[in-house]
C-alpha positions as CSV (number, residue, x, y, z in Angstrom):
1,X,67.7,126.8,80.2
2,X,66.0,123.2,80.2
3,X,69.0,121.9,82.1
4,X,68.8,124.8,84.4
5,X,65.1,124.3,85.0
6,X,65.5,120.3,85.6
7,X,68.4,120.8,88.3
8,X,65.9,123.6,90.2
9,X,63.2,121.3,89.8
10,X,65.5,118.0,91.5
11,X,67.1,120.5,94.2
12,X,63.4,121.5,95.2
13,X,62.4,119.7,98.1
14,X,58.9,119.0,97.6
15,X,59.4,117.8,94.1
16,X,62.2,115.8,95.3
17,X,59.5,114.0,98.0
18,X,57.1,113.9,95.6
19,X,59.1,111.9,92.8
20,X,60.7,109.6,95.2
21,X,57.5,108.6,96.9
22,X,55.8,108.0,93.6
23,X,59.0,106.2,92.2
24,X,58.8,104.3,95.7
25,X,55.6,102.9,95.0
26,X,56.5,101.8,91.8
27,X,59.4,99.9,92.5
28,X,57.9,98.5,95.6
29,X,55.0,97.1,93.4
30,X,57.6,95.7,90.9
31,X,59.5,93.8,93.7
32,X,56.4,92.8,95.7
33,X,54.4,91.6,92.0
34,X,57.3,89.6,90.8
35,X,58.3,87.9,94.1
36,X,54.9,86.7,94.7
37,X,54.2,85.5,91.0
38,X,57.5,83.5,91.2
39,X,56.8,81.7,94.4
40,X,53.1,81.1,93.1
41,X,54.6,79.5,90.2
42,X,57.3,77.7,92.1
43,X,54.5,76.1,94.4
44,X,52.4,75.3,91.6
45,X,55.4,73.4,90.1
46,X,56.2,71.7,93.3
47,X,59.6,73.7,94.0
48,X,60.2,74.3,97.7
49,X,60.8,77.9,98.6
50,X,63.7,77.3,100.9
51,X,67.2,78.0,99.8
52,X,69.0,75.1,98.4
53,X,72.0,73.9,100.2
54,X,75.3,74.2,98.2
55,X,76.1,70.7,97.9
56,X,72.6,70.6,96.0
57,X,73.3,73.2,93.6
58,X,76.7,72.1,92.7
59,X,75.6,68.9,92.2
60,X,73.6,69.8,89.9
61,X,76.3,71.9,88.2
62,X,78.4,69.1,88.3
63,X,75.5,66.7,86.5
64,X,75.0,69.3,84.0
65,X,78.4,69.7,82.7
66,X,78.6,66.3,83.0
67,X,76.8,66.2,79.7
68,X,79.0,67.9,78.1
69,X,82.2,66.2,79.5
70,X,83.5,68.8,81.8
71,X,84.4,67.7,85.0
72,X,83.7,69.9,88.2
73,X,86.2,71.0,90.3
74,X,88.0,71.4,87.2
75,X,91.2,69.6,86.2
76,X,93.2,71.7,84.1
77,X,95.9,68.8,84.1
78,X,99.1,70.4,84.4
79,X,98.3,74.4,83.2
80,X,96.8,77.0,84.9
81,X,92.7,77.0,85.0
82,X,91.9,80.1,82.8
83,X,88.8,82.4,83.6
84,X,87.3,84.9,81.2
85,X,85.4,87.5,83.2
86,X,83.0,89.3,80.9
87,X,81.3,92.9,81.5
88,X,79.8,95.6,80.4
89,X,81.8,98.8,81.7
90,X,86.1,98.7,82.5
91,X,85.5,101.3,85.3
92,X,88.4,102.0,87.4
93,X,86.9,100.3,90.5
94,X,85.6,96.7,88.7
95,X,88.9,96.7,87.5
96,X,90.7,97.2,90.7
97,X,88.2,94.5,92.5
98,X,88.0,91.4,90.7
99,X,90.6,90.9,88.1
100,X,93.4,91.1,90.7
101,X,92.3,88.7,93.1
102,X,91.0,86.3,90.3
103,X,94.9,86.2,89.5
104,X,96.2,85.0,92.8
105,X,94.8,81.8,91.8
106,X,94.0,81.3,87.9
107,X,94.8,82.7,84.7
108,X,92.4,85.5,84.0
109,X,91.6,87.4,80.3
110,X,89.4,90.1,80.9
111,X,86.3,91.1,77.8
112,X,84.8,94.5,78.6
113,X,81.9,95.7,76.3
114,X,82.7,99.3,76.3
115,X,86.3,98.8,74.9
116,X,85.4,96.7,71.5
117,X,81.9,98.2,70.9
118,X,82.7,101.3,69.7
119,X,79.1,102.6,69.7
120,X,78.1,103.3,73.1
121,X,75.6,105.6,72.1
122,X,73.4,103.1,70.0
123,X,70.7,101.4,71.6
124,X,71.3,98.2,73.6
125,X,69.8,95.8,71.0
126,X,72.4,97.0,68.4
127,X,75.4,96.4,71.2
128,X,73.9,92.6,72.0
129,X,74.1,91.7,68.5
130,X,77.8,92.9,68.5
131,X,78.5,91.0,71.7
132,X,76.6,87.8,70.1
133,X,78.7,88.1,66.9
134,X,82.1,89.2,69.2
135,X,82.2,87.4,72.4
136,X,82.5,83.7,70.6
137,X,85.5,84.8,68.3
138,X,87.1,86.3,70.9
139,X,87.2,83.5,73.1
140,X,88.5,80.9,70.0
141,X,91.1,83.2,69.6
142,X,92.6,83.1,73.1
143,X,92.0,79.8,73.3
144,X,94.0,79.2,70.7
145,X,97.2,79.9,73.3
146,X,95.6,79.1,76.2
147,X,92.5,76.9,76.5
148,X,89.4,78.8,78.8
149,X,87.6,76.8,81.3
150,X,85.1,79.2,82.6
151,X,83.5,82.5,81.7
152,X,82.5,84.5,84.6
153,X,80.0,87.1,83.2
154,X,77.9,90.1,84.2
155,X,76.0,90.1,80.6
156,X,72.4,89.3,81.5
157,X,69.7,89.8,78.8
158,X,70.6,93.2,77.7
159,X,74.1,92.1,76.5
160,X,74.2,88.8,75.6
161,X,71.6,86.5,74.1
162,X,70.0,83.0,75.4
163,X,71.9,81.4,71.8
164,X,75.4,82.9,72.3
165,X,75.9,81.4,75.9
166,X,74.7,77.9,74.5
167,X,77.2,78.3,71.8
168,X,80.0,79.2,74.2
169,X,78.6,76.4,76.5
170,X,79.4,74.2,73.7
171,X,82.7,75.0,73.4
172,X,83.4,73.1,76.3
173,X,83.3,76.1,78.6
174,X,81.4,76.7,82.2
175,X,79.8,79.7,82.2
176,X,78.5,81.4,85.5
177,X,76.6,84.6,85.5
178,X,77.0,86.9,88.7
179,X,73.8,89.6,89.1
180,X,73.1,92.2,92.1
181,X,70.5,93.7,91.1
182,X,68.1,90.9,90.4
183,X,65.6,91.7,93.5
184,X,64.6,94.5,91.0
185,X,65.5,93.9,87.6
186,X,65.1,90.3,87.4
187,X,63.4,90.9,84.5
188,X,64.0,94.7,84.1
189,X,62.4,95.6,80.5
190,X,61.9,93.8,77.5
191,X,65.0,94.8,74.8
192,X,63.8,92.5,71.1
193,X,62.8,89.1,72.4
194,X,64.6,89.3,75.9
195,X,64.4,91.1,79.2
196,X,67.3,93.2,80.0
197,X,67.6,91.3,83.3
198,X,68.9,87.7,84.0
199,X,65.4,85.8,83.6
200,X,65.5,84.7,79.9
201,X,69.2,83.8,79.8
202,X,70.0,82.5,83.2
203,X,68.3,78.8,82.0
204,X,71.3,78.8,79.6
205,X,74.5,79.5,82.2
206,X,75.4,76.7,83.8
207,X,75.4,78.6,87.3
208,X,73.6,82.3,88.4
209,X,75.6,84.0,91.1
210,X,73.4,86.4,93.3
211,X,73.7,88.7,96.0
212,X,70.2,88.4,97.2
213,X,68.6,84.9,98.5
214,X,65.1,86.1,97.8
215,X,66.1,85.8,94.4
216,X,67.2,82.3,94.1
217,X,63.5,81.4,93.3
218,X,63.5,83.4,90.4
219,X,66.4,81.4,89.2
220,X,65.2,78.1,89.9
221,X,61.9,78.5,88.5
222,X,63.0,79.7,85.3
223,X,64.7,76.6,85.1
224,X,68.3,78.0,86.3
225,X,70.7,77.0,88.9
226,X,71.6,79.7,91.6
227,X,73.8,79.9,94.3
228,X,73.6,83.2,97.3
229,X,77.2,84.4,96.1
230,X,77.4,88.3,98.0
231,X,80.1,91.0,96.8
232,X,83.3,90.7,97.9
233,X,86.4,93.4,97.9
234,X,89.8,93.9,96.7
235,X,92.3,93.4,100.1
236,X,95.1,95.4,98.2
237,X,92.6,98.4,96.6
238,X,90.7,98.8,99.6
239,X,92.7,99.3,102.4
240,X,92.9,101.4,105.7
241,X,95.0,105.0,104.8
242,X,96.3,106.4,108.2
243,X,94.3,109.8,107.8
244,X,93.0,112.3,110.7
245,X,89.3,112.1,110.7
246,X,87.9,114.9,109.0
247,X,84.4,114.1,108.6
248,X,82.1,112.6,111.5
249,X,79.5,111.1,109.2
250,X,80.0,110.4,105.7
251,X,77.9,108.6,102.5
252,X,78.9,108.3,98.8
253,X,76.7,107.5,96.7
254,X,74.1,109.2,93.9
255,X,71.2,111.3,95.8
256,X,68.1,109.8,95.0
257,X,65.0,107.8,96.9
258,X,65.4,107.8,100.6
259,X,69.1,109.0,100.8
260,X,68.0,112.7,100.5
261,X,65.6,112.4,103.1
262,X,67.6,110.3,105.5
263,X,70.7,112.8,105.0
264,X,68.4,116.0,105.7
265,X,66.8,114.5,108.8
266,X,70.0,113.7,110.3
267,X,71.3,117.4,109.3
268,X,68.3,118.9,110.8
269,X,69.0,117.3,114.0
270,X,72.7,118.7,113.9
271,X,74.7,115.4,112.3
272,X,77.0,116.7,109.8
273,X,76.4,114.3,107.1
274,X,79.2,115.1,104.1
275,X,77.6,113.5,100.8
276,X,79.5,112.7,97.8
277,X,78.3,111.4,94.3
278,X,75.7,112.4,91.8
279,X,73.5,114.8,92.8
280,X,75.3,116.0,95.7
281,X,77.1,119.8,96.0
282,X,80.8,117.7,95.9
283,X,79.7,115.5,92.7
284,X,81.4,112.6,91.8
285,X,84.8,111.3,93.3
286,X,87.5,109.4,92.0
287,X,88.2,106.0,93.5
288,X,91.4,106.3,95.1
289,X,89.6,109.5,96.7
290,X,87.0,107.6,97.7
291,X,89.4,104.9,99.9
292,X,90.7,108.1,101.4
293,X,87.0,109.5,102.2
294,X,86.4,106.2,103.7
295,X,89.6,106.7,106.2
296,X,88.7,110.1,107.0
297,X,85.1,109.3,108.2
298,X,84.5,108.6,111.8
299,X,81.6,107.0,110.6
300,X,80.7,105.7,107.0
301,X,76.4,105.6,106.5
302,X,75.6,102.9,104.3
303,X,71.9,103.1,102.9
304,X,71.2,100.0,100.9
305,X,67.7,100.2,99.8
306,X,67.1,99.1,96.1
307,X,66.4,101.5,94.0
308,X,63.6,103.8,95.6
309,X,62.1,101.0,97.1
310,X,61.4,99.9,100.4
311,X,62.9,96.4,100.0
312,X,67.2,95.8,100.7
313,X,70.0,93.4,99.7
314,X,73.6,93.4,100.2
315,X,75.5,96.2,98.5
316,X,78.9,96.0,97.0
317,X,79.7,98.8,99.6
318,X,78.7,96.2,102.3
319,X,82.4,94.8,101.5
320,X,84.5,97.9,100.2
321,X,84.1,99.9,103.1
322,X,84.7,97.4,105.9
323,X,87.6,96.0,104.0
324,X,89.3,99.8,104.5
325,X,88.8,98.8,108.1
326,X,86.6,101.9,108.3
327,X,83.6,101.9,110.4
328,X,80.6,101.0,108.7
329,X,76.7,102.1,110.0
330,X,73.9,100.9,107.6
331,X,70.6,100.2,107.2
332,X,69.4,96.5,108.6
333,X,68.8,93.8,106.4
334,X,68.3,90.4,106.8
335,X,71.0,88.9,104.9
336,X,73.9,91.2,107.3
337,X,73.9,88.5,109.6
338,X,75.2,86.0,107.1
339,X,78.1,88.0,106.3
340,X,79.3,89.8,109.6
341,X,78.7,89.9,113.1
342,X,76.2,92.8,114.0
343,X,77.9,95.4,116.6
344,X,81.2,94.0,116.9
345,X,82.1,94.1,113.5
346,X,79.4,96.7,111.9
347,X,76.8,98.8,112.8
348,X,73.0,98.5,111.9
349,X,70.2,101.2,112.1
350,X,66.3,99.8,111.6
351,X,65.0,104.0,110.8
352,X,65.6,107.7,110.7
353,X,65.3,107.9,114.5
354,X,67.7,104.4,115.0
355,X,69.8,105.6,112.9
356,X,70.0,109.5,114.7
357,X,70.8,107.2,118.0
358,X,73.3,105.0,116.5
359,X,75.3,108.1,115.3
360,X,75.5,109.7,118.4
361,X,76.3,106.4,120.7
362,X,79.5,105.7,117.9
363,X,80.7,109.3,118.2
364,X,80.5,109.0,121.7
365,X,82.8,106.0,122.1
366,X,85.6,106.2,120.1
367,X,87.2,102.9,122.0
368,X,84.3,101.0,120.7
369,X,84.4,102.4,116.8
370,X,88.3,101.3,117.2
371,X,87.9,97.9,118.2
372,X,85.1,97.7,115.3
373,X,87.1,99.2,112.8
374,X,90.4,96.5,113.5
375,X,87.6,93.4,113.7
376,X,86.3,94.4,110.0
377,X,89.0,94.4,108.5
378,X,90.4,91.1,109.7
379,X,86.5,89.5,109.0
380,X,87.1,91.0,105.4
381,X,90.5,89.3,104.9
382,X,88.8,86.3,106.5
383,X,85.6,86.0,104.7
384,X,85.0,88.8,102.0
385,X,87.4,88.6,99.2
386,X,87.0,88.0,95.7
387,X,89.7,84.9,95.8
388,X,87.5,83.3,99.0
389,X,84.3,83.6,96.5
390,X,85.6,82.0,93.9
391,X,87.7,79.4,95.9
392,X,84.4,78.4,97.1
393,X,83.1,77.6,93.6
394,X,86.1,75.8,92.2
395,X,85.8,73.8,95.7
396,X,82.3,73.6,95.6
397,X,81.7,75.1,99.2
398,X,79.3,77.8,100.6
399,X,80.3,81.0,99.7
400,X,80.4,82.7,102.7
401,X,81.6,81.2,105.7
402,X,79.5,81.3,108.8
403,X,80.6,84.9,110.9
404,X,78.8,83.2,114.1
405,X,81.8,80.7,114.2
406,X,84.4,82.2,112.6
407,X,87.2,82.6,114.5
408,X,90.7,84.5,114.5
């Protein structure tokens, strides 16, 4: 009965709009207040708000690792470099996207918290306590067969403590954290004595990797070393499929916030948008079917707002859809120009009305769409694989080649 009432309330457009507006204001306040506080603290500390060059970041990394007798770039002396990839969930897409790409250049061992922690319904503090105890032992065991050089981790303050990261550092291992939600959840909420985001643990990691340049200063203020490191895709999993078009416009993702409002606006103006994911009538789809949908869609719609907020950052889908050779139309944010040629490889819109206009233009020009699909797949292969991202770390280079200087 209660679930039925909740569903009716969620499906009620008036209630949904009120709730979305409330959450929008709440998330905007979090982002704006946190950014202001960190920039203010940075200036008080004498730090520049400008993004540091990759050369400065890597020199700081080299200096830090040298104090533990670790050279960078690493030299494994006749053996394969060994990376342990640590994350909380072993979902299909994460397994398909990251480890296979890393295995092209290094030996990879995966540590999935949800495969080792047998009590997923218990609280996060107990989970963190488990990881604090289990991960160092896991690393010690596998190091007996193959020395571990790098831990590439998606474990923030909710999943690991500062002391455990330091303990891993003391094992002669370089520790890297990557995070994709730090625009909104750099702090997050308190669990025990730590924030759930990277705020309290970033100084313990040797290098922090973020998909949001605006967040770089937050890491610096907290004593962390940070580099812009956007998401990427697996070229062998995200592949073009020779399928006939079935949808004019599709969207894949949970139904919340501005997403529902934009889809409603487009439909009310005659655009058929087929939606998939939690909250939509089609529901969730498998990762394999998701790749099918990308290829079956004349236009794949992207909505890159952070949570319910009015702010944006790069998303994983910004790389997965284009890598599939699919046409991608997404909301404009300032970082997209750092990874794509706007108008040649992907299309963007600035508001609801512009989204409607762009869809009309694209549907009316199939030749241009075909050129963009081909161009963006090639761009993905040259610039946006996980292999490329990790090679950049190992070679002390900027993570993303300048798209304006990219030539076939």
